[in-house]
ZAZA-926914 format. One record per residue (C-alpha): residue number from 1; y, x, z; residue in three letters. Coordinates in steps of 0.1 Angstrom, whole numbers, plus 5000, padded with zeros to 4 digits. Each point is the difference from the previous one (the first is absolute). Layout:
(NUM (Y X Z) "ALA");
...
This chain:
(1 (3711 1855 7005) "MET");
(2 (4976 4997 4970) "PRO");
(3 (4967 4983 5005) "ILE");
(4 (4966 5016 4994) "ASP");
(5 (4981 4977 4981) "LEU");
(6 (4967 5020 5005) "ARG");
(7 (5005 4993 5038) "ARG");
(8 (5013 4967 4999) "LEU");
(9 (4963 4982 5001) "PRO");
(10 (4992 5020 5030) "ASP");
(11 (5030 4991 5018) "ARG");
(12 (4994 4962 4992) "LEU");
(13 (4965 5003 5009) "GLY");
(14 (4984 4988 4969) "VAL");
(15 (4976 5018 4976) "PRO");
(16 (5014 5018 4972) "ARG");
(17 (4978 4983 4975) "THR");
(18 (5017 4966 5011) "ASP");
(19 (5031 5013 4999) "PHE");
(20 (4999 5014 4963) "ALA");
(21 (4983 4967 4988) "LEU");
(22 (5030 4983 5015) "ALA");
(23 (5025 5022 4984) "ALA");
(24 (4983 4994 4966) "VAL");
(25 (5003 4963 5006) "LEU");
(26 (5036 4999 5011) "VAL");
(27 (5012 5023 4970) "LEU");
(28 (4977 4977 4976) "ALA");
(29 (5015 4969 5015) "GLY");
(30 (5034 5014 4999) "PHE");
(31 (4998 5009 4962) "VAL");
(32 (4983 4969 4991) "TRP");
(33 (5025 4978 5018) "ALA");
(34 (5028 5019 4985) "ILE");
(35 (4987 4995 4964) "ALA");
(36 (4991 4964 5005) "SER");
(37 (5030 4988 5017) "GLY");
(38 (5024 5014 4971) "GLY");
(39 (5024 5022 5021) "GLY");
(40 (5034 4992 5013) "GLY");
(41 (5016 4975 4975) "ASP");
(42 (4986 4968 4992) "ALA");
(43 (4975 5000 4973) "PRO");
(44 (4996 4980 4967) "ALA");
(45 (4985 4968 5002) "PRO");
(46 (4962 5005 5002) "VAL");
(47 (4980 4986 4970) "HIS");
(48 (4967 4982 5004) "LEU");
(49 (4984 5027 4980) "ASP");
(50 (5009 5028 5025) "PHE");
(51 (4971 5006 5024) "PRO");
(52 (5003 4989 5037) "ASP");
(53 (5001 5030 5019) "LEU");
(54 (5001 4984 5035) "GLY");
(55 (5001 4968 5019) "VAL");
(56 (5034 4984 5002) "ARG");
(57 (4997 4970 5021) "PRO");
(58 (5038 4994 5004) "THR");
(59 (5005 4988 4963) "ARG");
(60 (4997 4961 4999) "PRO");
(61 (4973 4987 4979) "GLU");
(62 (5011 4978 4970) "ILE");
(63 (4983 4977 4976) "PRO");
(64 (4979 5014 4972) "ASP");
(65 (5024 5012 4970) "ILE");
(66 (4998 4974 4969) "PRO");
(67 (4988 5016 4968) "ASP");
(68 (5024 5018 4982) "ILE");
(69 (4999 5012 4965) "PRO");
(70 (4988 5036 4995) "SER");
(71 (5026 5003 4970) "VAL");
(72 (5034 4984 4991) "VAL");
(73 (5019 4999 4967) "ASP");
(74 (5033 5019 5003) "VAL");
(75 (5024 4996 4971) "PRO");
(76 (5003 5034 4983) "GLY");
(77 (4973 5015 5018) "LEU");
(78 (4970 4980 4992) "GLY");
(79 (4972 4993 5026) "GLN");
(80 (5006 5021 5033) "VAL");
(81 (4972 5000 5027) "PRO");
(82 (5010 4984 5033) "VAL");
(83 (4986 5012 5035) "ARG");
(84 (5001 4975 5029) "PRO");
(85 (5020 5013 5029) "VAL");
(86 (4989 4989 5036) "ASP");
(87 (5027 4975 5013) "PRO");
(88 (4995 5009 5036) "ARG");
(89 (5033 5016 5015) "PRO");
(90 (4996 5036 5002) "PRO");
(91 (4999 5017 5034) "LEU");
(92 (5025 5027 5006) "ASP");
(93 (4982 5035 4988) "GLY");
(94 (5011 5018 5031) "GLY");
(95 (4989 4974 5024) "ASP");
(96 (4964 4997 4983) "GLU");
(97 (4996 5039 5000) "ALA");
(98 (5012 5003 5038) "GLY");
(99 (4972 4972 5008) "GLY");
(100 (4972 5016 4980) "MET");
(101 (5010 5035 5015) "LEU");
(102 (4999 4989 5035) "ALA");
(103 (4968 4980 4998) "VAL");
(104 (4979 5028 4982) "ASN");
(105 (5017 5029 5019) "VAL");
(106 (4994 4984 5034) "ILE");
(107 (4964 4992 4991) "ALA");
(108 (4994 5033 4987) "GLY");
(109 (5013 5019 5031) "ALA");
(110 (4978 4978 5022) "ALA");
(111 (4969 5019 4985) "VAL");
(112 (5011 5030 5019) "ALA");
(113 (4991 4981 5033) "ALA");
(114 (4968 4985 4990) "ARG");
(115 (4977 5018 5022) "ARG");
(116 (5021 5005 5032) "ARG");
(117 (5015 4968 5001) "TRP");
(118 (4980 4976 4975) "PRO");
(119 (5008 4967 5012) "LEU");
(120 (5036 5007 5001) "SER");
(121 (5000 5016 4964) "ALA");
(122 (4983 4970 4986) "PHE");
(123 (5027 4980 5017) "ALA");
(124 (5029 5019 4988) "VAL");
(125 (4988 5000 4965) "ALA");
(126 (4994 4964 4999) "ALA");
(127 (5029 4990 5017) "GLY");
(128 (5023 5019 4975) "ALA");
(129 (4984 4978 4973) "VAL");
(130 (5002 4967 5019) "PHE");
(131 (5037 5006 5012) "LEU");
(132 (5017 5013 4970) "ILE");
(133 (4975 4981 4974) "GLN");
(134 (5012 5020 4970) "ASP");
(135 (4983 5021 4974) "GLY");
(136 (4967 5011 5014) "LEU");
(137 (4989 5024 4974) "LEU");
(138 (4967 5019 4996) "TRP");
(139 (5009 5030 5022) "PRO");
(140 (5009 4977 5029) "GLY");
(141 (4970 4977 4995) "PHE");
(142 (4975 5030 5001) "VAL");
(143 (5018 5010 5032) "ALA");
(144 (4995 4966 5015) "VAL");
(145 (4962 5002 4991) "LEU");
(146 (4996 5034 5016) "ILE");
(147 (5017 4989 5032) "CYS");
(148 (4978 4968 5001) "ALA");
(149 (4969 5021 4997) "TYR");
(150 (5013 5025 5026) "SER");
(151 (5006 4973 5023) "ALA");
(152 (4964 4989 5000) "VAL");
(153 (4984 5036 4998) "ALA");
(154 (5022 5017 5026) "TYR");
(155 (5014 4972 5021) "GLY");
(156 (4988 4999 5038) "ARG");
(157 (4989 4962 4998) "SER");
(158 (4983 4988 4967) "VAL");
(159 (5007 4966 5010) "ARG");
(160 (5038 5004 5005) "VAL");
(161 (4999 5019 4965) "ALA");
(162 (4983 4971 4983) "GLY");
(163 (5021 4974 5015) "ALA");
(164 (5030 5020 4989) "LEU");
(165 (4988 5002 4965) "LEU");
(166 (4992 4961 4998) "ILE");
(167 (5034 4990 5012) "VAL");
(168 (5015 5024 4974) "GLY");
(169 (4980 4987 4973) "ALA");
(170 (5010 4961 5009) "ILE");
(171 (5036 5011 5001) "ILE");
(172 (4998 5018 4967) "ALA");
(173 (4983 4970 4985) "ALA");
(174 (5027 4976 5012) "SER");
(175 (5030 5023 4988) "LEU");
(176 (4988 5012 4967) "PHE");
(177 (4985 4982 4970) "ALA");
(178 (4988 5034 4988) "ASN");
(179 (4998 5026 5025) "SER");
(180 (4984 5028 4979) "ILE");
(181 (5022 5018 4975) "PRO");
(182 (4990 4995 4963) "GLN");
(183 (4981 5030 4981) "ILE");
(184 (4993 5006 4965) "PRO");
(185 (4972 4984 4982) "GLY");
(186 (4982 5035 4992) "TRP");
(187 (5000 5008 5039) "LEU");
(188 (4983 4970 5013) "SER");
(189 (4963 5015 4994) "PRO");
(190 (5010 5029 5024) "PHE");
(191 (5015 4976 5024) "ALA");
(192 (4965 4982 5001) "VAL");
(193 (4974 5028 4996) "LEU");
(194 (5015 5027 5020) "LEU");
(195 (5003 4978 5034) "PRO");
(196 (4964 4988 4992) "ALA");
(197 (4989 5037 4995) "GLY");
(198 (5021 5012 5031) "LEU");
(199 (4985 4972 5021) "PHE");
(200 (4964 5009 4989) "ALA");
(201 (5006 5035 5008) "PHE");
(202 (5013 4991 5034) "ALA");
(203 (4966 4980 5007) "LEU");
(204 (4980 5029 4988) "ARG");
(205 (5017 5024 5021) "ASN");
(206 (4997 4977 5029) "ALA");
(207 (4961 4996 4995) "ARG");
(208 (4995 5036 4995) "GLY");
(209 (5018 5004 5035) "ARG");
(210 (4976 4973 5013) "ALA");
(211 (4970 5016 4987) "ASP");
(212 (5010 5035 5013) "ALA");
(213 (5006 4986 5034) "ALA");
(214 (4967 4984 5002) "ALA");
(215 (4984 5031 4990) "ARG");
(216 (5019 5020 5025) "ARG");
(217 (4989 4972 5027) "ALA");
(218 (4964 5003 4989) "ALA");
(219 (5001 5037 5000) "ALA");
(220 (5017 4998 5035) "LEU");
(221 (4975 4978 5014) "GLU");
(222 (4971 5021 4988) "GLN");
(223 (5016 5031 5015) "GLU");
(224 (5004 4982 5035) "GLN");
(225 (4964 4987 4998) "ALA");
(226 (4989 5037 4993) "ALA");
(227 (5023 5013 5026) "THR");
(228 (4985 4974 5027) "ALA");
(229 (4965 5009 4990) "ARG");
(230 (5009 5039 5007) "ALA");
(231 (5016 4991 5032) "ALA");
(232 (4969 4980 5012) "ILE");
(233 (4977 5030 4988) "ALA");
(234 (5021 5024 5019) "GLU");
(235 (5003 4978 5030) "GLU");
(236 (4962 4997 5000) "ARG");
(237 (4994 5038 4997) "ALA");
(238 (5025 5004 5029) "ARG");
(239 (4983 4975 5022) "ILE");
(240 (4966 5018 4992) "ALA");
(241 (5013 5033 5010) "ARG");
(242 (5012 4987 5030) "GLU");
(243 (4967 4983 5011) "LEU");
(244 (4983 5032 4990) "HIS");
(245 (5021 5022 5020) "ASP");
(246 (4998 4977 5032) "VAL");
(247 (4963 4990 4998) "VAL");
(248 (4986 5035 4990) "SER");
(249 (5021 5019 5026) "HIS");
(250 (4994 4976 5029) "HIS");
(251 (4963 4994 4991) "VAL");
(252 (4990 5036 4995) "SER");
(253 (5015 5008 5038) "VAL");
(254 (4980 4970 5013) "MET");
(255 (4970 5011 4983) "VAL");
(256 (5002 5035 5014) "VAL");
(257 (5008 4989 5032) "GLN");
(258 (4972 4975 5002) "ALA");
(259 (4976 5028 4988) "GLY");
(260 (5012 5024 5029) "ALA");
(261 (4997 4970 5028) "ALA");
(262 (4965 4995 4988) "GLY");
(263 (4990 5035 5005) "LYS");
(264 (5014 5005 5035) "VAL");
(265 (5000 4965 5015) "ILE");
(266 (4968 5009 5018) "ASP");
(267 (5010 5033 5015) "LYS");
(268 (5037 5000 4998) "ARG");
(269 (5010 4963 5006) "PRO");
(270 (5036 5010 5007) "ASP");
(271 (5004 5015 4965) "LEU");
(272 (4982 4971 4986) "ALA");
(273 (5028 4977 5015) "ALA");
(274 (5026 5020 4987) "ASN");
(275 (4987 4998 4967) "ALA");
(276 (4995 4963 5001) "LEU");
(277 (5035 4997 5012) "SER");
(278 (5014 5020 4969) "ALA");
(279 (4979 4976 4980) "ILE");
(280 (5018 4972 5015) "GLU");
(281 (5034 5016 4994) "ASP");
(282 (4993 5007 4963) "SER");
(283 (4988 4965 4995) "GLY");
(284 (5033 4986 5015) "ARG");
(285 (5018 5024 4979) "SER");
(286 (4982 4989 4968) "ALA");
(287 (5006 4964 5008) "MET");
(288 (5037 5006 5008) "ALA");
(289 (5003 5018 4966) "GLU");
(290 (4981 4974 4982) "LEU");
(291 (5019 4971 5014) "ARG");
(292 (5032 5018 4989) "HIS");
(293 (4987 5005 4966) "LEU");
(294 (4989 4963 4998) "LEU");
(295 (5036 4990 5013) "GLY");
(296 (5016 5016 4971) "LEU");
(297 (4980 4978 4976) "LEU");
(298 (5010 4969 5020) "ALA");
(299 (5028 5009 5025) "PRO");
(300 (4996 4975 5027) "ALA");
(301 (5000 5021 5033) "ASP");
(302 (5033 5013 5010) "ASP");
(303 (4984 5022 5026) "ARG");
(304 (4984 5024 4974) "LEU");
(305 (5005 5034 5006) "HIS");
(306 (5015 5026 4975) "PRO");
(307 (4979 5019 4976) "GLN");
(308 (4986 5033 5015) "PRO");
(309 (5016 5032 4995) "GLY");
(310 (5004 5037 5010) "LEU");
(311 (5011 4988 5033) "ARG");
(312 (4965 4988 5006) "GLU");
(313 (4981 5033 4994) "LEU");
(314 (4995 5007 5035) "ASP");
(315 (4980 4969 5006) "THR");
(316 (4982 5006 4966) "LEU");
(317 (4990 5035 5011) "VAL");
(318 (4989 4989 5034) "ASP");
(319 (4976 4976 4986) "ALA");
(320 (4985 5025 4981) "VAL");
(321 (4998 5024 5025) "ARG");
(322 (4984 4973 5022) "ALA");
(323 (4973 5000 4973) "ALA");
(324 (4991 5037 5006) "GLY");
(325 (5022 5013 4972) "GLN");
(326 (5021 5029 5013) "PRO");
(327 (5033 4997 4983) "VAL");
(328 (5033 5020 5003) "THR");
(329 (5032 4984 4990) "LEU");
(330 (5032 5018 4991) "ARG");
(331 (5030 4983 4985) "ARG");
(332 (5037 5003 4993) "ASP");
(333 (5026 4975 5012) "GLY");
(334 (5010 4987 4966) "VAL");
(335 (5012 4966 4992) "ASP");
(336 (4989 4985 4968) "VAL");
(337 (5002 4966 4981) "PRO");
(338 (4976 4972 5012) "GLU");
(339 (4977 4999 4969) "GLY");
(340 (4995 5040 5003) "VAL");
(341 (4994 4995 5038) "ASP");
(342 (4972 4974 4994) "LEU");
(343 (4984 5022 4971) "THR");
(344 (5001 5032 5020) "ALA");
(345 (4983 4980 5028) "TYR");
(346 (4972 4989 4976) "ARG");
(347 (4995 5036 4986) "VAL");
(348 (4995 5012 5037) "VAL");
(349 (4978 4969 5007) "GLN");
(350 (4979 5006 4969) "GLU");
(351 (4997 5038 5007) "GLY");
(352 (4987 4994 5035) "LEU");
(353 (4975 4973 4987) "THR");
(354 (4986 5022 4976) "ASN");
(355 (4998 5031 5026) "ALA");
(356 (4982 4975 5023) "LEU");
(357 (4976 4987 4974) "ARG");
(358 (4990 5034 4984) "HIS");
(359 (5007 5026 5026) "ALA");
(360 (4993 4984 5035) "PRO");
(361 (5011 5024 5026) "GLY");
(362 (5018 5025 4978) "ALA");
(363 (5031 5011 5010) "ARG");
(364 (5027 4980 4980) "THR");
(365 (5039 5009 4998) "ALA");
(366 (5028 4975 4991) "VAL");
(367 (5034 5017 4991) "GLU");
(368 (5031 4983 4988) "ILE");
(369 (5030 5022 4990) "ARG");
(370 (5031 5001 4978) "HIS");
(371 (5005 5029 4975) "ASP");
(372 (5037 4994 4995) "GLY");
(373 (4992 4977 4969) "ARG");
(374 (4966 4982 5004) "ASP");
(375 (4982 4985 5030) "LEU");
(376 (4965 5014 5003) "LEU");
(377 (4971 4982 5018) "VAL");
(378 (4967 5020 5003) "GLU");
(379 (4968 4992 5015) "VAL");
(380 (4973 5026 5001) "SER");
(381 (4969 5007 5016) "ASN");
(382 (4975 5032 5000) "GLU");
(383 (4969 4984 4986) "VAL");
(384 (5000 4991 4963) "PRO");
(385 (5002 4962 4995) "THR");
(386 (5009 4977 4972) "GLY");
(387 (4995 4966 4989) "GLU");
(388 (4966 4995 4979) "PRO");
(389 (5003 5014 4966) "GLY");
(390 (5025 5027 5010) "GLY");
(391 (5034 4999 5011) "PRO");
(392 (5022 4973 4991) "GLY");
(393 (4972 4976 4987) "ALA");
(394 (5000 4976 5028) "GLY");
(395 (5021 4969 5003) "ARG");
(396 (5020 5012 5028) "GLY");
(397 (5013 5030 4982) "LEU");
(398 (5006 4980 4968) "LEU");
(399 (5021 4975 5020) "GLY");
(400 (5019 5027 5017) "LEU");
(401 (5009 5015 4967) "ARG");
(402 (5014 4965 4991) "GLU");
(403 (5020 4997 5028) "ARG");
(404 (5017 5034 4997) "LEU");
(405 (5007 4992 4963) "LYS");
(406 (5024 4973 5014) "LEU");
(407 (5020 5028 5018) "HIS");
(408 (4998 5028 4974) "ASP");
(409 (4975 5016 5019) "GLY");
(410 (4968 5019 4994) "THR");
(411 (4966 5004 5016) "LEU");
(412 (4977 5029 5000) "HIS");
(413 (4964 5000 5014) "ALA");
(414 (4974 5028 5001) "GLY");
(415 (4988 5031 5016) "ALA");
(416 (5022 5018 5023) "ALA");
(417 (5003 5039 4991) "PRO");
(418 (4984 5012 5034) "GLY");
(419 (4972 4975 4997) "GLY");
(420 (4999 4962 5006) "GLY");
(421 (5018 4971 4986) "PHE");
(422 (5038 4995 4999) "ARG");
(423 (5020 4968 4989) "LEU");
(424 (5036 5005 4993) "THR");
(425 (5028 4976 4990) "ALA");
(426 (5036 5010 4988) "ARG");
(427 (5028 4974 5002) "PHE");
(428 (5036 5011 4984) "PRO");
(429 (5021 4990 5029) "VAL");
(430 (5033 5014 5007) "ALA");
(431 (5002 5019 5035) "SER");
């Protein structure tokens, strides 16, 4: 079954770029090793003027060669130039090529796993050099460098990778007198300048990333501070609306009841007593709601009652009736979310407070119904009323509009078609 090389990196679980780089290094090491080792048969003696293409630690060291004349007189031929020959015994060409091939191919192949198994890849590449100890050429040397870099860059533990590199350097220094392959003289400037440039490029990129991260952190800090300030302002506005609704309603009821009690206290003591009792109830209710509101700011009392809602409408309407305001209540049994429930209650509370202030004694109607799409809350009275400056100019109606915006609702306050004043709130609540 033929192997699909395009899917081989995916099957091995390695990046395709690393697989391609490893293939290039393996091919280069293969070609270079064959060319340097001489092929199958034993090569001719290597002359001293032949460039050293790799490390050959298996050849014995010999003393310096004595001076040999560069030319000799040969009868009949005259002066003939002489080239000195390396007196070291030549290695078998096949063995030398095989060692070079193994070292460089194994080191190049290890590059494919440099990101998935970085420490293992470096151990394999360096182990091939240490165990075989033959002919590390430039493709294999580059492969070892890449694996060393990857061990530190992608290894789980930087300390383990650093220790592994130090151990590898110690072993290489003890085994090889010259562990770097020779390069032509014209290539030396590139070998010095290019790494320096790459190192500077890496530092510049790292500095740029650090600066960008610092800018993002500063922007995020500013955004968080702005969000905190907006949240504080919103919370203050919410508290102000709650205080207005609670104090305005209950104090208005208490003022009306106190005025009525003062008028009838001599002629009808029983009615005055009822008015005083209603004032006491309104005061207790106001204190309870204020305690709850303060408890939200610093919750320390587990006995706090929940926020009021449409279920407390009967109590609210009874308190207003007790103040002398004739109120009729009609509502549908609709379940609404908690936030809408509280806001609808505040709408009714504000409407009754305005009616009690500006149209005392006028017939007032409260209606809550669902038209199939929206929840409608309506408070109307017969005598034209409104906040000073016209409908919607008071703090109470402004606060209600802000409340309704949180639930995508709308508020309309103005004259009713048949005369009088009407306050209508609409909430988009599914039936």
